[in-house]
All heavy atoms as TSV, in Angstrom:
chain	resi	resn	atom	element	x	y	z
A	1	MET	N	N	87.076	65.296	116.725
A	1	MET	CA	C	88.356	65.054	117.614
A	1	MET	C	C	89.506	65.811	116.988
A	1	MET	O	O	89.580	65.907	115.736
A	1	MET	CB	C	88.624	63.508	117.754
A	1	MET	CG	C	89.761	63.314	118.578
A	1	MET	SD	S	89.732	62.338	120.155
A	1	MET	CE	C	88.020	61.768	120.262
A	2	THR	N	N	90.269	66.241	117.902
A	2	THR	CA	C	91.520	67.138	117.379
A	2	THR	C	C	92.786	66.269	117.842
A	2	THR	O	O	92.843	65.701	118.880
A	2	THR	CB	C	91.509	68.390	118.061
A	2	THR	OG1	O	90.406	69.160	117.692
A	2	THR	CG2	C	92.765	69.297	117.779
A	3	THR	N	N	93.653	66.302	116.950
A	3	THR	CA	C	95.120	65.761	117.268
A	3	THR	C	C	96.043	66.760	117.570
A	3	THR	O	O	96.110	67.808	116.757
A	3	THR	CB	C	95.482	64.971	116.020
A	3	THR	OG1	O	94.550	63.908	115.687
A	3	THR	CG2	C	96.849	64.349	116.299
A	4	ILE	N	N	96.892	66.611	118.612
A	4	ILE	CA	C	97.682	67.670	118.962
A	4	ILE	C	C	99.116	67.032	118.880
A	4	ILE	O	O	99.256	65.795	119.174
A	4	ILE	CB	C	97.593	68.312	120.269
A	4	ILE	CG1	C	97.457	67.336	121.487
A	4	ILE	CG2	C	96.098	69.067	120.192
A	4	ILE	CD1	C	97.426	67.990	122.786
A	5	HIS	N	N	100.213	67.714	118.693
A	5	HIS	CA	C	101.578	67.170	118.750
A	5	HIS	C	C	102.286	68.004	119.780
A	5	HIS	O	O	102.192	69.372	119.650
A	5	HIS	CB	C	102.276	67.367	117.442
A	5	HIS	CG	C	101.664	66.483	116.373
A	5	HIS	ND1	N	101.879	65.151	116.188
A	5	HIS	CD2	C	100.583	66.803	115.416
A	5	HIS	CE1	C	101.182	64.723	115.256
A	5	HIS	NE2	N	100.402	65.667	114.732
A	6	ILE	N	N	102.923	67.508	120.733
A	6	ILE	CA	C	103.543	68.187	121.820
A	6	ILE	C	C	104.907	67.625	121.957
A	6	ILE	O	O	105.212	66.467	121.586
A	6	ILE	CB	C	102.986	68.123	123.124
A	6	ILE	CG1	C	102.675	66.723	123.716
A	6	ILE	CG2	C	101.646	69.039	123.104
A	6	ILE	CD1	C	102.039	66.684	125.035
A	7	SER	N	N	105.840	68.496	122.473
A	7	SER	CA	C	107.354	67.965	122.685
A	7	SER	C	C	107.469	67.910	124.233
A	7	SER	O	O	107.114	68.877	124.881
A	7	SER	CB	C	108.291	68.880	122.139
A	7	SER	OG	O	108.223	69.077	120.789
A	8	LEU	N	N	107.891	66.765	124.596
A	8	LEU	CA	C	108.151	66.469	126.067
A	8	LEU	C	C	109.491	65.850	126.279
A	8	LEU	O	O	110.027	65.119	125.304
A	8	LEU	CB	C	107.010	65.456	126.648
A	8	LEU	CG	C	105.598	65.994	126.764
A	8	LEU	CD1	C	104.703	64.886	126.951
A	8	LEU	CD2	C	105.371	67.213	127.517
A	9	PRO	N	N	110.057	65.869	127.394
A	9	PRO	CA	C	111.312	65.270	127.682
A	9	PRO	C	C	111.097	63.723	127.627
A	9	PRO	O	O	110.119	63.242	127.924
A	9	PRO	CB	C	111.655	65.713	129.150
A	9	PRO	CG	C	110.853	67.010	129.359
A	9	PRO	CD	C	109.600	66.832	128.533
A	10	ASP	N	N	112.184	63.111	127.082
A	10	ASP	CA	C	112.187	61.666	126.815
A	10	ASP	C	C	111.825	61.023	128.129
A	10	ASP	O	O	111.016	59.907	128.045
A	10	ASP	CB	C	113.451	61.216	126.368
A	10	ASP	CG	C	113.679	61.726	124.911
A	10	ASP	OD1	O	112.763	62.015	124.140
A	10	ASP	OD2	O	114.990	61.720	124.496
A	11	GLN	N	N	112.405	61.221	129.233
A	11	GLN	CA	C	112.077	60.500	130.499
A	11	GLN	C	C	110.721	60.683	130.981
A	11	GLN	O	O	110.131	59.846	131.470
A	11	GLN	CB	C	113.155	60.961	131.448
A	11	GLN	CG	C	113.002	60.205	132.851
A	11	GLN	CD	C	113.342	58.721	132.687
A	11	GLN	OE1	O	114.479	58.464	131.989
A	11	GLN	NE2	N	112.614	57.803	133.128
A	12	LEU	N	N	110.105	61.938	130.746
A	12	LEU	CA	C	108.835	62.107	131.044
A	12	LEU	C	C	107.895	61.253	130.289
A	12	LEU	O	O	106.884	60.716	130.798
A	12	LEU	CB	C	108.430	63.669	130.964
A	12	LEU	CG	C	106.946	63.961	131.290
A	12	LEU	CD1	C	106.653	63.656	132.770
A	12	LEU	CD2	C	106.605	65.459	130.921
A	13	VAL	N	N	108.081	61.244	129.020
A	13	VAL	CA	C	107.269	60.333	128.158
A	13	VAL	C	C	107.460	58.944	128.483
A	13	VAL	O	O	106.363	58.191	128.548
A	13	VAL	CB	C	107.730	60.536	126.633
A	13	VAL	CG1	C	107.031	59.511	125.642
A	13	VAL	CG2	C	107.465	62.051	126.203
A	14	HIS	N	N	108.653	58.411	128.841
A	14	HIS	CA	C	108.896	57.075	129.328
A	14	HIS	C	C	108.090	56.814	130.495
A	14	HIS	O	O	107.247	55.758	130.487
A	14	HIS	CB	C	110.356	56.950	129.425
A	14	HIS	CG	C	110.622	55.380	129.914
A	14	HIS	ND1	N	110.737	55.100	131.257
A	14	HIS	CD2	C	110.833	54.301	129.255
A	14	HIS	CE1	C	110.961	53.895	131.350
A	14	HIS	NE2	N	110.946	53.232	130.195
A	15	ASP	N	N	108.156	57.622	131.524
A	15	ASP	CA	C	107.541	57.389	132.796
A	15	ASP	C	C	105.960	57.429	132.641
A	15	ASP	O	O	105.194	56.476	133.181
A	15	ASP	CB	C	107.914	58.522	133.885
A	15	ASP	CG	C	109.393	58.388	134.254
A	15	ASP	OD1	O	110.025	57.205	133.888
A	15	ASP	OD2	O	109.906	59.151	134.829
A	16	ALA	N	N	105.481	58.375	131.968
A	16	ALA	CA	C	104.037	58.579	131.628
A	16	ALA	C	C	103.484	57.484	130.834
A	16	ALA	O	O	102.360	56.924	131.120
A	16	ALA	CB	C	103.721	59.878	130.927
A	17	GLY	N	N	104.251	56.911	129.917
A	17	GLY	CA	C	103.804	55.877	129.107
A	17	GLY	C	C	103.751	54.465	129.896
A	17	GLY	O	O	102.852	53.742	129.825
A	18	GLU	N	N	104.686	54.341	130.831
A	18	GLU	CA	C	104.608	53.112	131.666
A	18	GLU	C	C	103.479	53.150	132.669
A	18	GLU	O	O	102.976	52.033	132.888
A	18	GLU	CB	C	105.836	53.038	132.580
A	18	GLU	CG	C	107.191	52.531	131.620
A	18	GLU	CD	C	108.362	52.233	132.619
A	18	GLU	OE1	O	108.306	52.640	133.832
A	18	GLU	OE2	O	109.177	51.532	132.177
A	19	LEU	N	N	102.954	54.258	132.990
A	19	LEU	CA	C	101.868	54.454	133.863
A	19	LEU	C	C	100.477	54.468	133.051
A	19	LEU	O	O	99.531	54.670	133.722
A	19	LEU	CB	C	101.897	55.651	134.702
A	19	LEU	CG	C	103.093	55.642	135.725
A	19	LEU	CD1	C	103.275	56.876	136.456
A	19	LEU	CD2	C	102.866	54.484	136.744
A	20	GLY	N	N	100.657	54.468	131.791
A	20	GLY	CA	C	99.453	54.464	130.958
A	20	GLY	C	C	98.766	55.932	130.793
A	20	GLY	O	O	97.603	56.054	130.410
A	21	LEU	N	N	99.508	56.871	131.314
A	21	LEU	CA	C	98.959	58.396	131.167
A	21	LEU	C	C	98.947	58.978	129.924
A	21	LEU	O	O	98.177	59.896	129.683
A	21	LEU	CB	C	99.894	59.117	132.089
A	21	LEU	CG	C	99.944	58.819	133.598
A	21	LEU	CD1	C	100.816	59.621	134.372
A	21	LEU	CD2	C	98.592	58.878	134.229
A	22	LEU	N	N	99.637	58.366	128.947
A	22	LEU	CA	C	99.549	58.905	127.565
A	22	LEU	C	C	98.324	58.334	126.608
A	22	LEU	O	O	98.133	58.733	125.582
A	22	LEU	CB	C	100.893	58.597	126.952
A	22	LEU	CG	C	102.048	59.380	127.570
A	22	LEU	CD1	C	103.313	59.107	126.789
A	22	LEU	CD2	C	101.800	60.892	127.591
A	23	ASP	N	N	97.716	57.302	127.314
A	23	ASP	CA	C	96.461	56.801	126.652
A	23	ASP	C	C	95.547	58.007	126.418
A	23	ASP	O	O	95.305	58.743	127.349
A	23	ASP	CB	C	95.847	55.623	127.453
A	23	ASP	CG	C	94.555	55.185	127.155
A	23	ASP	OD1	O	94.457	54.411	126.003
A	23	ASP	OD2	O	93.479	55.665	127.564
A	24	PRO	N	N	94.790	58.197	125.270
A	24	PRO	CA	C	94.013	59.253	125.003
A	24	PRO	C	C	92.878	59.457	126.064
A	24	PRO	O	O	92.568	60.506	126.563
A	24	PRO	CB	C	93.503	58.958	123.603
A	24	PRO	CG	C	94.443	58.147	123.108
A	24	PRO	CD	C	95.050	57.320	124.055
A	25	VAL	N	N	92.329	58.271	126.610
A	25	VAL	CA	C	91.240	58.379	127.515
A	25	VAL	C	C	91.815	58.900	128.936
A	25	VAL	O	O	91.121	59.816	129.575
A	25	VAL	CB	C	90.520	57.032	127.745
A	25	VAL	CG1	C	89.635	57.154	128.929
A	25	VAL	CG2	C	89.757	56.592	126.441
A	26	ASN	N	N	92.994	58.432	129.392
A	26	ASN	CA	C	93.627	58.855	130.475
A	26	ASN	C	C	94.038	60.237	130.440
A	26	ASN	O	O	93.892	60.995	131.450
A	26	ASN	CB	C	94.786	57.856	130.885
A	26	ASN	CG	C	94.212	56.488	131.324
A	26	ASN	OD1	O	93.071	56.309	131.765
A	26	ASN	ND2	N	95.079	55.529	131.183
A	27	LEU	N	N	94.701	60.540	129.375
A	27	LEU	CA	C	95.152	61.925	129.189
A	27	LEU	C	C	93.924	62.928	129.249
A	27	LEU	O	O	94.007	63.966	129.829
A	27	LEU	CB	C	95.863	62.025	127.889
A	27	LEU	CG	C	96.676	63.373	127.694
A	27	LEU	CD1	C	97.612	63.608	128.817
A	27	LEU	CD2	C	97.544	63.211	126.359
A	28	ALA	N	N	92.865	62.551	128.526
A	28	ALA	CA	C	91.609	63.447	128.545
A	28	ALA	C	C	91.144	63.630	129.923
A	28	ALA	O	O	90.831	64.796	130.364
A	28	ALA	CB	C	90.684	62.880	127.615
A	29	GLU	N	N	91.097	62.607	130.808
A	29	GLU	CA	C	90.626	62.670	132.170
A	29	GLU	C	C	91.517	63.515	132.928
A	29	GLU	O	O	91.085	64.326	133.758
A	29	GLU	CB	C	90.592	61.205	132.702
A	29	GLU	CG	C	90.109	61.224	134.072
A	29	GLU	CD	C	89.939	59.754	134.719
A	29	GLU	OE1	O	89.691	58.938	133.922
A	29	GLU	OE2	O	90.053	59.756	135.945
A	30	LEU	N	N	92.962	63.410	132.727
A	30	LEU	CA	C	93.881	64.265	133.458
A	30	LEU	C	C	93.585	65.742	133.192
A	30	LEU	O	O	93.670	66.526	134.156
A	30	LEU	CB	C	95.218	63.816	133.135
A	30	LEU	CG	C	95.789	62.579	133.712
A	30	LEU	CD1	C	97.204	62.209	133.100
A	30	LEU	CD2	C	95.984	62.685	135.310
A	31	LEU	N	N	93.436	66.051	131.993
A	31	LEU	CA	C	93.264	67.423	131.441
A	31	LEU	C	C	91.875	67.901	132.041
A	31	LEU	O	O	91.751	69.201	132.505
A	31	LEU	CB	C	93.287	67.582	129.948
A	31	LEU	CG	C	94.537	67.440	129.345
A	31	LEU	CD1	C	94.501	67.373	127.874
A	31	LEU	CD2	C	95.717	68.315	129.824
A	32	GLN	N	N	90.814	67.151	131.935
A	32	GLN	CA	C	89.490	67.591	132.438
A	32	GLN	C	C	89.569	67.803	134.097
A	32	GLN	O	O	88.933	68.852	134.563
A	32	GLN	CB	C	88.518	66.596	132.256
A	32	GLN	CG	C	87.994	66.526	130.751
A	32	GLN	CD	C	87.318	65.298	130.457
A	32	GLN	OE1	O	87.249	64.315	131.171
A	32	GLN	NE2	N	86.486	65.364	129.255
A	33	ASN	N	N	90.328	66.947	134.728
A	33	ASN	CA	C	90.456	67.159	136.220
A	33	ASN	C	C	91.167	68.443	136.498
A	33	ASN	O	O	90.863	69.188	137.399
A	33	ASN	CB	C	91.200	65.997	136.830
A	33	ASN	CG	C	90.185	64.757	136.953
A	33	ASN	OD1	O	89.063	64.837	136.863
A	33	ASN	ND2	N	90.802	63.595	137.037
A	34	GLU	N	N	92.188	68.671	135.677
A	34	GLU	CA	C	92.963	69.940	135.995
A	34	GLU	C	C	92.211	71.215	135.656
A	34	GLU	O	O	92.250	72.169	136.400
A	34	GLU	CB	C	94.312	69.869	135.149
A	34	GLU	CG	C	95.209	71.072	135.420
A	34	GLU	CD	C	95.680	71.339	136.907
A	34	GLU	OE1	O	95.586	70.363	137.658
A	34	GLU	OE2	O	96.229	72.313	137.138
A	35	ILE	N	N	91.461	71.190	134.638
A	35	ILE	CA	C	90.599	72.226	134.320
A	35	ILE	C	C	89.569	72.402	135.410
A	35	ILE	O	O	89.354	73.643	135.814
A	35	ILE	CB	C	89.930	72.036	132.948
A	35	ILE	CG1	C	90.815	72.047	131.758
A	35	ILE	CG2	C	88.711	72.969	132.673
A	35	ILE	CD1	C	90.337	71.565	130.476
A	36	ARG	N	N	88.975	71.493	135.810
A	36	ARG	CA	C	88.049	71.514	136.987
A	36	ARG	C	C	88.642	72.136	138.207
A	36	ARG	O	O	88.188	73.129	138.911
A	36	ARG	CB	C	87.466	70.157	137.312
A	36	ARG	CG	C	86.306	70.206	138.305
A	36	ARG	CD	C	85.638	68.750	138.363
A	36	ARG	NE	N	85.201	68.133	137.003
A	36	ARG	CZ	C	85.732	67.107	136.544
A	36	ARG	NH1	N	86.732	66.372	137.240
A	36	ARG	NH2	N	85.477	66.637	135.367
A	37	ARG	N	N	89.917	71.601	138.522
A	37	ARG	CA	C	90.544	72.096	139.657
A	37	ARG	C	C	90.867	73.557	139.607
A	37	ARG	O	O	90.720	74.229	140.588
A	37	ARG	CB	C	91.896	71.348	139.916
A	37	ARG	CG	C	92.549	71.622	141.266
A	37	ARG	CD	C	94.009	71.022	141.161
A	37	ARG	NE	N	95.065	71.785	140.338
A	37	ARG	CZ	C	95.452	72.970	140.329
A	37	ARG	NH1	N	95.276	73.635	141.562
A	37	ARG	NH2	N	96.322	73.498	139.405
A	38	ARG	N	N	91.404	73.990	138.455
A	38	ARG	CA	C	91.779	75.555	138.266
A	38	ARG	C	C	90.568	76.237	138.364
A	38	ARG	O	O	90.484	77.472	138.875
A	38	ARG	CB	C	92.531	75.651	137.043
A	38	ARG	CG	C	93.894	75.010	137.122
A	38	ARG	CD	C	94.688	75.436	135.867
A	38	ARG	NE	N	95.932	74.709	135.874
A	38	ARG	CZ	C	97.075	75.121	135.206
A	38	ARG	NH1	N	96.928	76.098	134.320
A	38	ARG	NH2	N	98.102	74.440	135.086
A	39	THR	N	N	89.191	75.821	137.799
A	39	THR	CA	C	88.069	76.517	137.844
A	39	THR	C	C	87.699	76.800	139.148
A	39	THR	O	O	87.282	77.834	139.543
A	39	THR	CB	C	87.051	75.817	136.926
A	39	THR	OG1	O	87.511	75.739	135.573
A	39	THR	CG2	C	85.754	76.720	136.934
A	40	PHE	N	N	87.661	75.744	140.038
A	40	PHE	CA	C	87.199	75.942	141.465
A	40	PHE	C	C	88.161	76.604	142.233
A	40	PHE	O	O	87.734	77.472	143.064
A	40	PHE	CB	C	87.063	74.488	142.114
A	40	PHE	CG	C	85.723	73.796	141.776
A	40	PHE	CD1	C	85.684	72.602	141.013
A	40	PHE	CD2	C	84.499	74.330	142.060
A	40	PHE	CE1	C	84.565	72.007	140.524
A	40	PHE	CE2	C	83.352	73.746	141.834
A	40	PHE	CZ	C	83.295	72.546	141.006
A	41	ALA	N	N	89.365	76.631	141.859
A	41	ALA	CA	C	90.455	77.429	142.555
A	41	ALA	C	C	90.141	78.911	142.334
A	41	ALA	O	O	90.230	79.726	143.240
A	41	ALA	CB	C	91.814	77.035	142.322
A	42	ASP	N	N	89.755	79.191	141.105
A	42	ASP	CA	C	89.514	80.621	140.618
A	42	ASP	C	C	88.283	81.083	141.414
A	42	ASP	O	O	88.195	82.213	141.963
A	42	ASP	CB	C	89.430	80.820	139.260
A	42	ASP	CG	C	90.673	80.595	138.471
A	42	ASP	OD1	O	91.850	80.838	139.045
A	42	ASP	OD2	O	90.727	80.321	137.272
A	43	ILE	N	N	87.316	80.177	141.357
A	43	ILE	CA	C	85.998	80.604	141.999
A	43	ILE	C	C	86.061	80.839	143.535
A	43	ILE	O	O	85.690	81.836	144.106
A	43	ILE	CB	C	84.906	79.497	141.895
A	43	ILE	CG1	C	84.466	79.541	140.390
A	43	ILE	CG2	C	83.691	79.658	142.790
A	43	ILE	CD1	C	83.665	78.205	140.008
A	44	PHE	N	N	86.982	79.986	144.284
A	44	PHE	CA	C	87.240	80.267	145.587
A	44	PHE	C	C	88.032	81.417	145.901
A	44	PHE	O	O	87.807	82.122	146.836
A	44	PHE	CB	C	87.925	78.925	146.270
A	44	PHE	CG	C	87.029	77.907	146.359
A	44	PHE	CD1	C	87.482	76.555	145.929
A	44	PHE	CD2	C	85.786	77.995	146.919
A	44	PHE	CE1	C	86.659	75.453	146.139
A	44	PHE	CE2	C	84.982	76.874	147.122
A	44	PHE	CZ	C	85.226	75.614	146.670
A	45	ALA	N	N	88.922	81.724	144.960
A	45	ALA	CA	C	89.871	82.939	145.154
A	45	ALA	C	C	88.863	84.144	145.103
A	45	ALA	O	O	89.125	85.110	145.814
A	45	ALA	CB	C	90.920	83.022	144.144
A	46	VAL	N	N	88.067	84.149	144.127
A	46	VAL	CA	C	87.216	85.374	143.907
A	46	VAL	C	C	86.238	85.492	145.116
A	46	VAL	O	O	85.929	86.515	145.598
A	46	VAL	CB	C	86.381	85.212	142.525
A	46	VAL	CG1	C	85.343	86.253	142.535
A	46	VAL	CG2	C	87.363	85.420	141.346
A	47	SER	N	N	85.597	84.395	145.513
A	47	SER	CA	C	84.617	84.404	146.651
A	47	SER	C	C	85.419	84.760	147.955
A	47	SER	O	O	84.826	85.697	148.580
A	47	SER	CB	C	83.904	83.059	146.911
A	47	SER	OG	O	84.771	82.127	147.266
A	48	HIS	N	N	86.591	84.328	148.104
A	48	HIS	CA	C	87.371	84.790	149.413
A	48	HIS	C	C	87.545	86.229	149.176
A	48	HIS	O	O	87.491	87.064	150.228
A	48	HIS	CB	C	88.524	84.081	149.379
A	48	HIS	CG	C	89.432	84.435	150.678
A	48	HIS	ND1	N	89.150	84.161	151.901
A	48	HIS	CD2	C	90.712	85.215	150.605
A	48	HIS	CE1	C	90.095	84.696	152.707
A	48	HIS	NE2	N	91.071	85.369	151.954
A	49	ARG	N	N	88.050	86.806	148.104
A	49	ARG	CA	C	88.345	88.185	147.927
A	49	ARG	C	C	87.046	89.092	148.185
A	49	ARG	O	O	87.084	90.036	148.878
A	49	ARG	CB	C	88.910	88.563	146.572
A	49	ARG	CG	C	89.334	89.921	146.336
A	49	ARG	CD	C	89.923	90.257	144.929
A	49	ARG	NE	N	89.147	89.399	144.040
A	49	ARG	CZ	C	88.583	89.858	142.997
A	49	ARG	NH1	N	88.694	91.043	142.629
A	49	ARG	NH2	N	87.855	89.023	142.144
A	50	LEU	N	N	85.986	88.645	147.711
A	50	LEU	CA	C	84.642	89.329	147.978
A	50	LEU	C	C	84.172	89.336	149.301
A	50	LEU	O	O	83.793	90.346	149.894
A	50	LEU	CB	C	83.575	88.741	146.964
A	50	LEU	CG	C	83.713	88.936	145.530
A	50	LEU	CD1	C	82.553	88.277	144.675
A	50	LEU	CD2	C	83.653	90.432	145.165
A	51	ALA	N	N	84.472	88.260	149.980
A	51	ALA	CA	C	84.026	88.176	151.317
A	51	ALA	C	C	84.907	88.970	152.309
A	51	ALA	O	O	84.390	89.654	153.201
A	51	ALA	CB	C	84.244	86.691	151.894
A	52	THR	N	N	86.200	89.070	152.063
A	52	THR	CA	C	87.000	89.989	152.805
A	52	THR	C	C	86.823	91.505	152.419
A	52	THR	O	O	86.899	92.262	153.345
A	52	THR	CB	C	88.612	89.703	152.625
A	52	THR	OG1	O	88.950	89.754	151.268
A	52	THR	CG2	C	88.727	88.350	153.150
A	53	GLU	N	N	86.393	91.769	151.249
A	53	GLU	CA	C	86.202	93.135	150.946
A	53	GLU	C	C	84.858	93.790	151.461
A	53	GLU	O	O	84.659	94.791	151.792
A	53	GLU	CB	C	86.138	93.346	149.364
A	53	GLU	CG	C	87.489	93.199	148.682
A	53	GLU	CD	C	87.427	93.270	147.250
A	53	GLU	OE1	O	86.284	93.504	146.758
A	53	GLU	OE2	O	88.500	93.252	146.542
A	54	SER	N	N	83.983	92.754	151.672
A	54	SER	CA	C	82.506	93.252	152.167
A	54	SER	C	C	82.441	93.054	153.599
A	54	SER	O	O	81.429	93.608	154.055
A	54	SER	CB	C	81.531	92.297	151.381
A	54	SER	OG	O	81.621	91.159	151.882
A	55	GLU	N	N	83.472	92.713	154.294
A	55	GLU	CA	C	83.306	92.731	155.761
A	55	GLU	C	C	83.493	93.985	156.333
A	55	GLU	O	O	84.503	94.736	156.036
A	55	GLU	CB	C	84.459	91.703	156.427
A	55	GLU	CG	C	84.239	90.254	156.165
A	55	GLU	CD	C	85.363	89.433	156.630
A	55	GLU	OE1	O	86.314	89.972	157.179
A	55	GLU	OE2	O	85.215	88.208	156.400
A	56	PRO	N	N	82.663	94.442	157.171
A	56	PRO	CA	C	82.855	95.795	157.850
A	56	PRO	C	C	83.954	95.837	158.691
A	56	PRO	O	O	84.352	94.813	159.266
A	56	PRO	CB	C	81.484	96.022	158.602
A	56	PRO	CG	C	80.964	94.584	158.720
A	56	PRO	CD	C	81.470	93.707	157.663
A	57	ASP	N	N	84.593	97.082	158.805
A	57	ASP	CA	C	85.780	97.197	159.714
A	57	ASP	C	C	85.236	97.046	160.992
A	57	ASP	O	O	84.192	97.625	161.518
A	57	ASP	CB	C	86.348	98.497	159.559
A	57	ASP	CG	C	87.060	98.649	158.090
A	57	ASP	OD1	O	87.552	97.590	157.664
A	57	ASP	OD2	O	87.355	99.875	157.655
A	58	GLN	N	N	86.064	96.339	161.953
A	58	GLN	CA	C	85.558	95.988	163.294
A	58	GLN	C	C	86.268	97.138	164.181
A	58	GLN	O	O	87.575	97.073	164.169
A	58	GLN	CB	C	85.885	94.520	163.704
A	58	GLN	CG	C	85.125	93.394	162.898
A	58	GLN	CD	C	83.729	93.458	163.334
A	58	GLN	OE1	O	83.395	93.714	164.626
A	58	GLN	NE2	N	82.940	93.032	162.465
A	59	ASP	N	N	85.651	97.798	164.868
A	59	ASP	CA	C	86.298	98.758	165.910
A	59	ASP	C	C	86.577	97.981	167.130
A	59	ASP	O	O	85.734	97.254	167.602
A	59	ASP	CB	C	85.144	99.895	166.238
A	59	ASP	CG	C	85.687	101.192	165.592
A	59	ASP	OD1	O	86.819	101.280	165.064
A	59	ASP	OD2	O	84.874	102.088	165.807
A	60	PRO	N	N	87.728	98.041	167.630
A	60	PRO	CA	C	88.140	97.232	168.762
A	60	PRO	C	C	87.422	97.722	170.004
A	60	PRO	O	O	86.938	96.963	170.833
A	60	PRO	CB	C	89.653	97.364	169.010
A	60	PRO	CG	C	90.101	98.430	168.057
A	60	PRO	CD	C	88.931	98.650	166.980
A	61	ASP	N	N	87.196	99.114	170.075
A	61	ASP	CA	C	86.479	99.729	171.221
A	61	ASP	C	C	85.272	100.444	170.614
A	61	ASP	O	O	85.390	101.618	170.144
A	61	ASP	CB	C	87.361	100.546	172.037
A	61	ASP	CG	C	88.515	99.752	172.624
A	61	ASP	OD1	O	88.330	98.749	173.159
A	61	ASP	OD2	O	89.650	100.368	172.579
A	62	PRO	N	N	84.032	99.858	170.764
A	62	PRO	CA	C	82.909	100.681	170.227
A	62	PRO	C	C	82.581	101.807	171.014
A	62	PRO	O	O	83.006	101.934	172.224
A	62	PRO	CB	C	81.867	99.649	170.333
A	62	PRO	CG	C	82.246	98.619	171.259
A	62	PRO	CD	C	83.737	98.617	171.191
A	63	PRO	N	N	82.019	102.842	170.514
A	63	PRO	CA	C	81.696	104.056	171.225
A	63	PRO	C	C	80.775	103.753	172.451
A	63	PRO	O	O	79.899	102.899	172.352
A	63	PRO	CB	C	81.049	105.029	170.123
A	63	PRO	CG	C	80.679	104.238	169.053
A	63	PRO	CD	C	81.469	102.957	169.099
A	64	PRO	N	N	80.896	104.525	173.461
A	64	PRO	CA	C	79.998	104.251	174.630
A	64	PRO	C	C	78.600	104.509	174.217
A	64	PRO	O	O	78.196	105.512	173.373
A	64	PRO	CB	C	80.340	105.278	175.688
A	64	PRO	CG	C	81.261	106.243	174.931
A	64	PRO	CD	C	81.749	105.564	173.713
A	65	ARG	N	N	77.641	103.794	174.734
A	65	ARG	CA	C	76.173	103.969	174.535
A	65	ARG	C	C	75.688	105.116	175.262
A	65	ARG	O	O	76.065	105.367	176.416
A	65	ARG	CB	C	75.330	102.724	174.978
A	65	ARG	CG	C	75.559	101.579	174.107
A	65	ARG	CD	C	74.715	100.372	174.498
A	65	ARG	NE	N	74.915	99.299	173.539
A	65	ARG	CZ	C	74.236	98.176	173.554
A	65	ARG	NH1	N	73.434	98.013	174.633
A	65	ARG	NH2	N	74.567	97.247	172.730
A	66	ARG	N	N	74.744	105.760	174.760
A	66	ARG	CA	C	74.013	107.028	175.413
A	66	ARG	C	C	72.923	106.493	176.151
A	66	ARG	O	O	72.249	105.582	175.800
A	66	ARG	CB	C	73.563	108.058	174.373
A	66	ARG	CG	C	74.807	108.670	173.693
A	66	ARG	CD	C	74.167	109.757	172.739
A	66	ARG	NE	N	75.140	110.437	172.158
A	66	ARG	CZ	C	74.974	111.447	171.075
A	66	ARG	NH1	N	73.628	111.770	170.896
A	66	ARG	NH2	N	75.890	111.995	170.664
A	67	ARG	N	N	72.813	107.025	177.401
A	67	ARG	CA	C	71.639	106.650	178.285
A	67	ARG	C	C	70.337	107.367	177.803
A	67	ARG	O	O	70.477	108.513	177.506
A	67	ARG	CB	C	71.984	106.958	179.787
A	67	ARG	CG	C	73.001	106.172	180.332
A	67	ARG	CD	C	73.125	106.419	181.734
A	67	ARG	NE	N	74.029	105.378	182.426
A	67	ARG	CZ	C	74.180	105.460	183.619
A	67	ARG	NH1	N	73.677	106.208	184.496
A	67	ARG	NH2	N	75.042	104.647	184.068
A	68	ARG	N	N	69.244	106.736	177.976
A	68	ARG	CA	C	68.018	107.363	177.630
A	68	ARG	C	C	67.630	108.180	178.743
A	68	ARG	O	O	67.638	107.717	179.971
A	68	ARG	CB	C	66.955	106.296	177.295
A	68	ARG	CG	C	67.172	105.607	176.041
A	68	ARG	CD	C	65.992	104.738	175.846
A	68	ARG	NE	N	66.132	103.951	174.538
A	68	ARG	CZ	C	65.344	103.182	174.135
A	68	ARG	NH1	N	64.262	102.780	174.819
A	68	ARG	NH2	N	65.456	102.430	172.936
A	69	ARG	N	N	67.025	109.301	178.473
A	69	ARG	CA	C	66.436	110.033	179.693
A	69	ARG	C	C	65.007	110.065	179.873
A	69	ARG	O	O	64.152	109.886	179.026
A	69	ARG	CB	C	67.012	111.505	179.493
A	69	ARG	CG	C	68.412	111.650	179.746
A	69	ARG	CD	C	68.655	113.079	179.725
A	69	ARG	NE	N	70.190	113.059	179.885
A	69	ARG	CZ	C	70.830	114.163	180.282
A	69	ARG	NH1	N	70.092	115.304	180.566
A	69	ARG	NH2	N	72.046	114.268	180.467
C-alpha cells in the first residue's frame, strides 16, 4: 500500500470529510470509478472516430444505371 500526501482547499477537505469521502476505502472507490469512466470515454472516442473515418462517402445522386442490351 502507498501513502500519498496532497494539498486541498480547507473547505473541500471539510465537505469531503463530512461525507466520508476521505475514508481510504471510499476514496479508492472514487478513483477506480473515475479511471473506469475515463477509460470507457477514451474507448468510445476512438471507436467513434474509427467509425466515422471508415464510412464511405455517400453520393447524394448516384450515377444512372446502364441498361442491358
